[in-house]
N, C-alpha and C positions, 0 to 999 in steps of 0.2 A: 617119832612122829606124834603129833598132838592129837589126842582123842577128844574131838569136839563134843561128843555126847557127854563125856565125863565132865568136861569144862562147864557145860551148860548147867549141870547140877549145882555148881558153886556160884552162879550168878545170884546176886542179892538185890540188884537194882540200884546200887550206889556206884556211880561211875568210877571213882577212885579205887574202890575195893575190887570191883569187877576187873579193872585194868590190872591191878596187882595179881589177881588170881590167874588171869590170862598169861601175864609175864612169868609168873612162877611156874605154871604148867609148861610154858615154852622152855624155860631154863632147865627144868627137870628133864624134859624130853631131849634137849641138846646134851645135857650131862650124860644121860643114858646112852645116846648114840656114840658119844666120844668114849665112854667107858667100854662099850662093846667093840670099838675099833682099836682099843689098846692104848689109852692115854698114859703118859708118863706119871710117875709117882708125884712129881712136882706139880703137874697140871691137875692131878686128882686132888691134891691138897688145896690148891688155889680155888678149884671149883667148889669143893666142900666148904671152904671158908666163905666164898661169895654167897652160897646158898644159905649158910648159917646166918650171915648178916642180913640177907634179904628177907628171910623168914621172920627174924626178930623185928625188923623195921616194919614189915607188913602187919604183924600182929599188933604192934604199937599203933599203927594207923587204923586197924580194924576196930580197936577198942573205942576210938574217938566217936564214931556214929552211935555206938551202943550206949555211951555215957550220956548222949543227948536225949535218950528215951526216958 
């Protein structure tokens, strides 16, 4: 389940980054739910690989607005 209060703490007012944060929180919540329900080792690996790539892409995008300052 997504914790909206926690998500609100990460809003920075940049729509692309805020959308990334929301998507990341949703993906982590989904991962946690699937982990709790007993996902297979293969699915665990796929999910972790996806999260790793998503986080790397997110931080690359997050640096772009900071460089403009």
